[in-house]
Steps between C-alpha positions, in 0.01 A plus 500: 500500500634841413593769748221727370240228561619444855505875561144537373386204710661647812338837433153348456535299820625801698211715376250226586647466847478874555141507373407213731650674800323824413169323451531314828600815687196697383270228626402306190658155555261331255660697218840346580375174347405682181845654478663162562297326230568779251872487580516124449322542166731780386812306598378181332410678175826696507714190547309317229552786256869521589545129427301530179707793371822322595386196303412718202845661513670160508285320242361777286134577448360237261188702425704782348750285309 
């Protein structure tokens, strides 16, 4: 995995952690679950796209060839 991908992943996780803490501190703990689910979805889609683009770089894009 590239350094940019890991940096983006770390940034997303840090922002989600900060949002969760803020949400819990203002008294809306039920929204923490929403933030957690959204974060897991964003990370999963991001990692999938990173792997897909890496595969396309290595093997070429057959649709365009």
